[in-house]
C-alpha positions as a Markdown table, in Angstrom:
| # | Residue | x | y | z |
|---|---|---|---|---|
| 1 | Unk | -61.0 | 4.9 | -72.1 |
| 2 | Unk | -61.1 | 8.6 | -71.1 |
| 3 | Unk | -60.9 | 10.9 | -74.2 |
| 4 | Unk | -57.7 | 12.4 | -72.9 |
| 5 | Unk | -56.0 | 9.0 | -72.9 |
| 6 | Unk | -56.6 | 8.8 | -76.7 |
| 7 | Unk | -54.0 | 11.5 | -77.3 |
| 8 | Unk | -50.8 | 9.5 | -77.5 |
| 9 | Unk | -48.2 | 12.2 | -78.2 |
| 10 | Unk | -47.6 | 15.9 | -77.6 |
| 11 | Unk | -45.4 | 18.0 | -79.8 |
| 12 | Unk | -42.1 | 19.1 | -78.3 |
| 13 | Unk | -40.9 | 22.7 | -78.6 |
| 14 | Unk | -37.8 | 23.5 | -80.5 |
| 15 | Unk | -37.4 | 20.4 | -82.6 |
| 16 | Unk | -36.5 | 22.4 | -85.6 |
| 17 | Unk | -38.5 | 20.1 | -87.9 |
| 18 | Unk | -40.5 | 22.1 | -90.5 |
| 19 | Unk | -43.4 | 19.7 | -90.1 |
| 20 | Unk | -43.7 | 21.0 | -86.5 |
| 21 | Unk | -44.3 | 24.6 | -87.5 |
| 22 | Unk | -48.0 | 24.1 | -86.9 |
| 23 | Unk | -47.6 | 21.9 | -83.8 |
| 24 | Unk | -49.6 | 22.9 | -80.8 |
| 25 | Unk | -47.8 | 23.3 | -77.5 |
| 26 | Unk | -49.9 | 23.6 | -74.4 |
| 27 | Unk | -48.0 | 25.4 | -71.6 |
| 28 | Unk | -48.6 | 27.6 | -68.5 |
| 29 | Unk | -49.4 | 31.2 | -69.2 |
| 30 | Unk | -46.5 | 33.5 | -68.8 |
| 31 | Unk | -46.6 | 37.3 | -68.2 |
| 32 | Unk | -45.6 | 37.9 | -71.8 |
| 33 | Unk | -48.7 | 36.1 | -73.0 |
| 34 | Unk | -51.2 | 38.4 | -71.3 |
| 35 | Unk | -51.3 | 40.8 | -74.3 |
| 36 | Unk | -52.1 | 38.0 | -76.6 |
| 37 | Unk | -54.7 | 36.5 | -74.3 |
| 38 | Unk | -56.5 | 39.8 | -74.0 |
| 39 | Unk | -56.5 | 40.2 | -77.8 |
| 40 | Unk | -58.1 | 36.8 | -78.2 |
| 41 | Unk | -60.6 | 37.7 | -75.5 |
| 42 | Unk | -61.5 | 40.8 | -77.6 |
| 43 | Unk | -61.7 | 38.8 | -80.8 |
| 44 | Unk | -64.2 | 36.3 | -79.4 |
| 45 | Unk | -66.2 | 39.1 | -77.6 |
| 46 | Unk | -65.3 | 38.0 | -74.1 |
| 47 | Unk | -64.7 | 41.5 | -72.8 |
| 48 | Unk | -63.1 | 40.5 | -69.5 |
| 49 | Unk | -61.2 | 43.0 | -67.5 |
| 50 | Unk | -57.4 | 42.5 | -67.8 |
| 51 | Unk | -57.3 | 42.1 | -64.0 |
| 52 | Unk | -59.1 | 38.7 | -64.4 |
| 53 | Unk | -56.1 | 37.4 | -66.5 |
| 54 | Unk | -53.5 | 38.7 | -64.1 |
| 55 | Unk | -55.4 | 37.3 | -61.1 |
| 56 | Unk | -55.6 | 33.8 | -62.7 |
| 57 | Unk | -51.9 | 34.0 | -63.6 |
| 58 | Unk | -51.0 | 35.0 | -60.0 |
| 59 | Unk | -53.4 | 32.7 | -58.0 |
| 60 | Unk | -54.0 | 29.8 | -60.3 |
| 61 | Unk | -50.8 | 29.4 | -62.4 |
| 62 | Unk | -51.0 | 25.6 | -62.8 |
| 63 | Unk | -54.4 | 25.8 | -64.4 |
| 64 | Unk | -54.0 | 28.9 | -66.5 |
| 65 | Unk | -52.7 | 27.7 | -69.8 |
| 66 | Unk | -52.1 | 28.8 | -73.4 |
| 67 | Unk | -51.9 | 27.0 | -76.7 |
| 68 | Unk | -49.0 | 28.1 | -78.8 |
| 69 | Unk | -48.8 | 27.4 | -82.6 |
| 70 | Unk | -45.6 | 28.4 | -84.4 |
| 71 | Unk | -44.6 | 30.7 | -81.5 |
| 72 | Unk | -47.9 | 32.5 | -81.4 |
| 73 | Unk | -50.6 | 32.2 | -78.7 |
| 74 | Unk | -53.6 | 30.7 | -80.4 |
| 75 | Unk | -55.9 | 30.1 | -77.4 |
| 76 | Unk | -56.0 | 30.0 | -73.6 |
| 77 | Unk | -57.9 | 28.4 | -70.7 |
| 78 | Unk | -58.5 | 29.8 | -67.3 |
| 79 | Unk | -59.2 | 27.2 | -64.7 |
| 80 | Unk | -59.1 | 26.9 | -60.9 |
| 81 | Unk | -59.8 | 24.5 | -58.0 |
| 82 | Unk | -63.4 | 25.7 | -57.1 |
| 83 | Unk | -63.8 | 23.4 | -54.0 |
| 84 | Unk | -61.5 | 20.8 | -52.6 |
| 85 | Unk | -62.9 | 18.2 | -55.0 |
| 86 | Unk | -64.0 | 20.2 | -58.0 |
| 87 | Unk | -62.2 | 22.1 | -60.7 |
| 88 | Unk | -63.9 | 24.9 | -62.6 |
| 89 | Unk | -63.2 | 26.1 | -66.2 |
| 90 | Unk | -63.8 | 29.8 | -66.0 |
| 91 | Unk | -62.9 | 30.8 | -69.6 |
| 92 | Unk | -61.7 | 28.9 | -72.8 |
| 93 | Unk | -61.1 | 30.8 | -76.0 |
| 94 | Unk | -59.4 | 30.1 | -79.2 |
| 95 | Unk | -58.4 | 32.7 | -81.8 |
| 96 | Unk | -61.0 | 32.5 | -84.7 |
| 97 | Unk | -58.3 | 31.8 | -87.2 |
| 98 | Unk | -57.3 | 28.7 | -85.2 |
| 99 | Unk | -60.8 | 27.4 | -84.4 |
| 100 | Unk | -61.7 | 23.9 | -85.7 |
| 101 | Unk | -58.2 | 22.5 | -85.2 |
| 102 | Unk | -58.7 | 20.8 | -81.9 |
| 103 | Unk | -56.9 | 23.4 | -79.9 |
| 104 | Unk | -59.9 | 24.0 | -77.5 |
| 105 | Unk | -60.1 | 20.3 | -76.9 |
| 106 | Unk | -56.3 | 20.1 | -76.1 |
| 107 | Unk | -56.6 | 23.0 | -73.7 |
| 108 | Unk | -59.6 | 21.5 | -72.0 |
| 109 | Unk | -58.0 | 18.0 | -71.7 |
| 110 | Unk | -54.9 | 19.4 | -70.2 |
| 111 | Unk | -56.7 | 21.4 | -67.6 |
| 112 | Unk | -58.8 | 18.4 | -66.7 |
| 113 | Unk | -55.7 | 16.4 | -66.2 |
| 114 | Unk | -54.3 | 19.1 | -63.9 |
| 115 | Unk | -57.5 | 19.2 | -61.9 |
| 116 | Unk | -57.3 | 15.4 | -61.4 |
| 117 | Unk | -53.6 | 15.8 | -60.3 |
| 118 | Unk | -54.8 | 18.5 | -57.8 |
| 119 | Unk | -57.3 | 16.0 | -56.3 |
| 120 | Unk | -60.5 | 17.1 | -58.0 |
| 121 | Unk | -63.1 | 14.5 | -58.6 |
| 122 | Unk | -65.2 | 16.5 | -61.0 |
| 123 | Unk | -65.1 | 19.6 | -63.2 |
| 124 | Unk | -67.8 | 22.2 | -64.0 |
| 125 | Unk | -68.1 | 25.0 | -66.6 |
| 126 | Unk | -70.7 | 27.4 | -68.0 |
| 127 | Unk | -71.5 | 27.8 | -71.7 |
| 128 | Unk | -73.8 | 30.1 | -73.5 |
| 129 | Unk | -77.1 | 28.5 | -74.4 |
| 130 | Unk | -76.5 | 29.7 | -78.0 |
| 131 | Unk | -73.0 | 28.3 | -78.3 |
| 132 | Unk | -73.8 | 24.9 | -79.8 |
| 133 | Unk | -70.2 | 24.4 | -81.1 |
| 134 | Unk | -68.8 | 24.6 | -77.5 |
| 135 | Unk | -71.6 | 22.5 | -76.1 |
| 136 | Unk | -70.8 | 19.8 | -78.7 |
| 137 | Unk | -67.1 | 19.8 | -77.6 |
| 138 | Unk | -67.9 | 19.6 | -73.9 |
| 139 | Unk | -70.4 | 16.8 | -74.5 |
| 140 | Unk | -67.9 | 14.9 | -76.5 |
| 141 | Unk | -65.5 | 15.1 | -73.6 |
| 142 | Unk | -68.1 | 13.7 | -71.2 |
| 143 | Unk | -69.7 | 16.9 | -69.8 |
| 144 | Unk | -73.4 | 16.7 | -69.1 |
| 145 | Unk | -75.8 | 19.5 | -68.5 |
| 146 | Unk | -76.8 | 19.8 | -64.9 |
| 147 | Unk | -78.6 | 23.1 | -64.8 |
| 148 | Unk | -79.4 | 26.4 | -66.4 |
| 149 | Unk | -78.7 | 30.0 | -65.1 |
| 150 | Unk | -81.2 | 32.3 | -66.8 |
| 151 | Unk | -79.8 | 35.7 | -67.6 |
| 152 | Unk | -76.3 | 34.7 | -66.5 |
| 153 | Unk | -74.4 | 36.7 | -69.1 |
| 154 | Unk | -74.4 | 40.6 | -69.2 |
| 155 | Unk | -76.5 | 40.5 | -72.4 |
| 156 | Unk | -79.2 | 38.5 | -70.6 |
| 157 | Unk | -78.4 | 35.2 | -72.3 |
| 158 | Unk | -78.8 | 32.0 | -70.2 |
| 159 | Unk | -75.8 | 29.8 | -69.3 |
| 160 | Unk | -75.9 | 26.0 | -69.3 |
| 161 | Unk | -74.0 | 24.5 | -66.4 |
| 162 | Unk | -72.1 | 21.4 | -67.4 |
| 163 | Unk | -70.3 | 18.9 | -65.3 |
| 164 | Unk | -68.2 | 15.7 | -65.6 |
| 165 | Unk | -66.5 | 13.3 | -63.3 |
| 166 | Unk | -62.8 | 13.1 | -63.4 |
């Protein structure tokens, strides 16, 4: 069974039930979410130019997603169809206050599902060599290291290239 098949239900928006106040809703990024996504990017030291976010919103809307908790954006993922048969995760970030709640996993599982629906057979991503927490998440979802890019990040840190079949 694929890990994403283990998630059996998704919270629905607007149920009015108090128990759903912390429910996570994964949806496509909207223009009004850009400010929140940029703030999360700053909080996790991403430092991407705002043009990156608007470009993903304009050119890859199906695979540019946010996670919303209680009406607030708690995380986002920027993905795109890299080649005819491969999806690529460009950037995944979760607000520090929401980390450890499975939000990153939900975002990643949703974008992998979208890649599959778009005809991709595999997905790739890069992760900092020092980011053991993210590497653990990606490994748990079936990603395997396939290479290393020395000096990939602006601070000189290496990136691990990870890939999985869809």
